[in-house]
Backbone as CSV, one residue per row, in Angstrom:
resi,resn,N_x,N_y,N_z,CA_x,CA_y,CA_z,C_x,C_y,C_z
1,MET,152.490,82.271,125.829,151.276,81.676,125.150,151.236,82.182,123.638
2,ASP,150.511,81.280,122.951,150.392,81.518,121.458,149.801,82.622,121.082
3,ILE,150.132,83.557,120.295,149.491,84.737,119.794,148.031,84.490,119.248
4,LYS,148.008,83.421,118.432,146.740,82.911,117.819,145.709,82.718,118.967
5,TYR,146.092,81.884,119.836,145.223,81.608,120.975,144.922,82.941,121.793
6,GLU,145.695,83.721,121.956,145.525,84.903,122.766,144.269,85.779,121.899
7,PHE,144.598,85.915,120.655,143.748,86.777,119.862,142.301,86.019,119.786
8,SER,142.370,84.596,119.767,140.920,83.946,119.852,140.251,84.358,121.009
9,ILE,140.814,84.496,122.030,140.098,84.567,123.476,139.575,86.155,123.365
10,ARG,140.302,87.075,122.922,139.861,88.484,122.749,138.789,88.563,121.634
11,LEU,138.910,87.730,120.533,137.880,87.898,119.626,136.565,87.310,119.948
12,LYS,136.554,86.219,120.708,135.330,85.519,121.271,134.719,86.563,122.185
13,GLU,135.382,87.216,122.943,135.016,88.133,124.066,134.292,89.285,123.332
14,CYS,134.766,89.757,122.071,134.162,90.711,121.503,132.788,90.365,120.715
15,LEU,132.933,89.056,120.304,131.839,88.507,119.465,130.520,88.309,120.548
16,SER,130.917,87.705,121.732,129.910,87.579,122.700,129.335,88.712,123.367
17,GLU,130.100,89.762,123.364,129.627,91.165,123.960,128.755,91.882,122.944
18,LYS,129.155,91.866,121.801,128.370,92.511,120.703,127.289,91.799,120.149
19,TRP,127.300,90.576,119.910,126.294,89.732,119.204,126.052,88.472,120.038
20,PRO,125.714,88.352,121.220,125.522,87.201,122.192,124.717,86.220,121.604
21,LYS,123.466,86.546,120.980,122.640,85.540,120.388,122.667,85.227,119.012
22,LEU,123.584,85.759,118.443,123.735,85.211,116.876,124.393,84.030,116.700
23,LYS,124.154,83.258,115.653,124.895,82.159,115.239,126.289,82.454,114.657
24,GLN,127.198,81.657,114.742,128.607,81.932,114.169,128.480,82.277,112.686
25,ILE,127.575,81.695,111.880,127.309,82.097,110.442,127.026,83.452,110.115
26,ASP,126.046,83.930,111.065,125.693,85.406,111.032,126.849,86.218,111.598
27,LYS,127.535,86.027,112.494,128.588,86.789,112.972,129.645,86.794,111.933
28,ALA,129.867,85.727,111.253,131.151,85.637,110.079,130.403,86.783,108.911
29,THR,129.251,86.580,108.686,128.672,87.489,107.710,128.784,89.011,107.966
30,LEU,128.447,89.242,109.182,128.636,90.689,109.815,130.085,91.175,109.567
31,LEU,131.046,90.115,109.725,132.385,90.592,109.622,133.017,90.535,108.299
32,GLY,132.326,90.109,107.446,132.579,89.903,106.011,133.592,88.724,105.612
33,VAL,133.350,87.704,106.436,134.242,86.767,106.099,133.366,85.369,106.148
34,SER,133.898,84.215,105.650,133.268,82.892,105.670,133.121,82.379,107.079
35,GLN,132.083,81.591,107.224,132.052,80.885,108.573,133.445,80.126,109.123
36,ALA,134.043,79.463,107.814,135.285,78.726,108.063,136.308,79.634,108.393
37,THR,136.474,80.768,107.871,137.499,81.780,108.410,137.356,82.184,109.827
38,LEU,136.084,82.451,110.238,135.624,82.921,111.499,136.093,81.825,112.607
39,SER,135.806,80.604,112.046,135.973,79.337,112.925,137.572,79.110,113.055
40,ASP,138.347,79.326,111.945,139.720,79.110,112.142,140.259,80.359,113.167
41,TRP,139.699,81.532,113.144,140.173,82.788,114.122,139.796,82.262,115.623
42,VAL,138.628,81.743,115.623,137.992,81.494,116.895,138.751,80.232,117.716
43,ASN,139.263,79.442,116.888,139.827,78.191,117.300,141.377,78.320,117.243
44,ALA,141.805,79.323,116.985,143.209,79.775,117.044,144.111,79.036,116.114
45,LYS,143.531,78.660,114.999,144.158,78.090,113.788,144.825,79.118,112.859
46,LYS,144.210,80.425,112.772,144.811,81.458,111.940,144.613,82.751,112.577
47,MET,145.228,83.914,112.048,145.093,85.038,112.447,144.596,85.909,111.133
48,PRO,143.813,86.982,111.496,143.386,87.743,110.299,144.586,88.526,109.665
49,SER,144.276,89.189,108.487,145.355,90.084,108.063,145.237,91.184,108.709
50,LEU,146.261,92.179,108.562,146.407,93.274,108.981,145.262,94.265,108.811
51,GLU,144.799,94.343,107.572,143.667,95.176,107.061,142.400,94.515,107.775
52,LYS,142.262,93.299,107.909,140.827,92.680,108.605,141.039,93.183,109.984
53,LEU,142.278,92.986,110.568,142.296,93.326,112.077,141.834,94.745,112.396
54,ILE,142.341,95.679,111.423,141.726,97.137,111.455,140.278,97.095,111.450
55,GLU,139.754,96.471,110.346,138.227,96.430,110.259,137.548,95.999,111.521
56,ILE,138.026,94.746,112.029,137.266,94.154,113.232,137.388,95.102,114.290
57,SER,138.526,95.623,114.606,138.644,96.611,115.742,137.800,97.676,115.535
58,LEU,137.405,98.216,114.576,136.607,99.386,114.262,135.109,98.781,114.403
59,ILE,134.725,97.730,113.936,133.390,97.114,114.132,133.137,96.886,115.464
60,PHE,134.008,96.515,116.332,133.797,96.208,117.833,134.208,97.435,118.866
61,ASN,134.800,98.520,118.001,135.235,99.738,118.783,136.307,99.369,119.822
62,VAL,137.243,98.507,119.565,138.290,98.245,120.422,139.584,98.683,119.875
63,SER,140.540,98.845,120.723,141.862,99.136,120.267,142.510,97.968,119.388
64,MET,143.092,98.439,117.981,143.638,97.171,117.367,144.898,96.637,118.058
65,ASP,145.595,97.470,118.850,146.688,96.922,119.539,146.282,95.894,120.683
66,TRP,145.106,96.102,121.334,144.458,95.284,122.394,143.978,93.975,121.618
67,LEU,143.301,94.259,120.632,142.781,93.007,119.746,143.740,92.112,119.321
68,GLY,144.821,92.649,118.601,145.936,91.925,118.177,146.971,91.439,119.000
69,THR,147.126,92.068,120.057,148.284,91.598,120.906,147.983,91.552,122.330
70,GLY,146.835,92.129,122.742,146.618,92.230,124.216,147.123,93.367,124.932
71,ARG,147.902,94.171,124.227,148.380,95.257,124.964,147.744,96.475,125.049
72,GLY,147.653,97.416,125.856,147.007,98.589,125.971,145.641,98.515,126.350
73,GLN,144.839,99.612,126.255,143.534,99.583,126.777,142.573,98.966,125.666
74,LYS,141.486,98.062,126.189,140.512,97.543,125.293,139.958,98.545,124.577
75,HIS,139.358,99.534,124.958,138.483,100.558,124.284,139.303,101.703,124.130
76,PRO,139.449,102.195,122.849,140.371,103.180,122.509,139.631,104.594,123.002
77,THR,140.357,105.704,123.365,139.901,106.832,123.785,140.445,107.904,122.823
78,LYS,139.769,109.015,122.740,140.342,109.906,121.842,141.910,110.229,122.224
79,GLU,142.209,110.176,123.460,143.481,110.599,123.804,144.563,109.516,123.345
80,ASN,144.207,108.221,123.582,145.167,107.155,122.966,144.982,106.725,121.802
81,ALA,143.779,107.065,120.983,143.577,106.538,119.771,144.162,107.512,118.607
82,PHE,144.044,108.832,118.627,144.426,109.728,117.495,145.401,110.706,117.860
83,ASP,145.284,111.202,119.164,146.031,112.211,119.666,147.615,111.987,119.377
84,LYS,148.011,110.828,119.572,149.462,110.668,119.340,149.845,110.257,118.007
85,LEU,148.965,110.307,117.184,149.337,110.068,115.657,149.796,111.303,114.835
86,SER,150.679,111.145,114.032,151.148,112.321,113.284,150.149,112.558,112.265
87,ASP,150.238,113.719,111.538,149.163,113.979,110.348,149.404,112.960,109.293
88,ALA,150.617,112.594,109.147,150.916,111.682,107.943,150.413,110.248,108.489
89,GLN,150.455,109.990,109.695,149.635,108.688,110.178,148.267,108.737,110.031
90,ILE,147.724,109.749,110.256,146.193,109.904,110.148,145.711,109.697,108.725
91,LYS,146.541,110.364,107.745,146.256,110.501,106.411,146.342,108.878,105.836
92,ALA,147.352,108.245,106.410,147.555,106.772,105.778,146.443,105.947,106.391
93,LEU,145.956,106.178,107.552,144.987,105.498,108.114,143.603,105.680,107.396
94,LYS,143.413,106.828,107.143,142.193,107.298,106.474,142.245,106.543,104.862
95,THR,143.335,106.437,104.357,143.428,106.044,103.133,143.262,104.413,103.113
96,ILE,143.777,103.666,104.146,143.530,102.280,104.329,142.046,102.159,104.692
97,LEU,141.451,102.789,105.423,139.998,102.609,105.887,139.214,102.970,104.805
98,ASN,139.600,103.929,103.820,138.584,104.250,102.567,138.742,103.045,101.700
99,ASP,140.009,102.475,101.470,140.222,101.210,100.829,139.433,100.040,101.164
100,ILE,139.188,99.816,102.420,138.586,98.893,103.142,136.963,99.025,102.806
101,CYS,136.716,100.152,103.278,135.142,100.590,103.415,134.588,100.746,102.092
102,THR,135.278,100.891,100.938,134.763,101.428,99.657,134.465,100.161,98.753
103,GLU,133.188,100.020,98.342,133.069,98.871,97.470,133.601,99.193,96.016
104,PRO,134.191,98.178,95.350,134.625,98.508,94.070,133.663,98.764,92.948
105,THR,133.934,99.768,92.110,132.889,99.920,91.149,133.140,98.961,89.941
106,PRO,131.935,98.530,89.309,132.201,97.683,88.213,132.870,98.546,86.987
107,GLU,133.719,97.706,86.260,134.397,98.349,85.097,133.393,98.229,83.833
108,ASN,133.511,99.127,83.039,132.590,99.113,81.811,133.331,98.330,80.711
């Protein structure tokens, strides 16, 4: 199977579980993307960037490995999510998440 197609199936599952009654435009807004981008993902035309995949997995509280590849457990547990990471990996992940979740400050 095509990785984009498999991702689209898992993404649609997450979208329908978390926001079953919302329109696609509203779902796209909550994910921080355009409706066209979400449509491309749902219709297996494109894949999100690694940074966006991390962000989406956090929004849906699903394993990034499961969301991106279909491997592993859908929902992360403390044991499989962070216990196996080294201190350096945790620090790198926190840096990435901080960059993703922090709004840029306007320059003077």
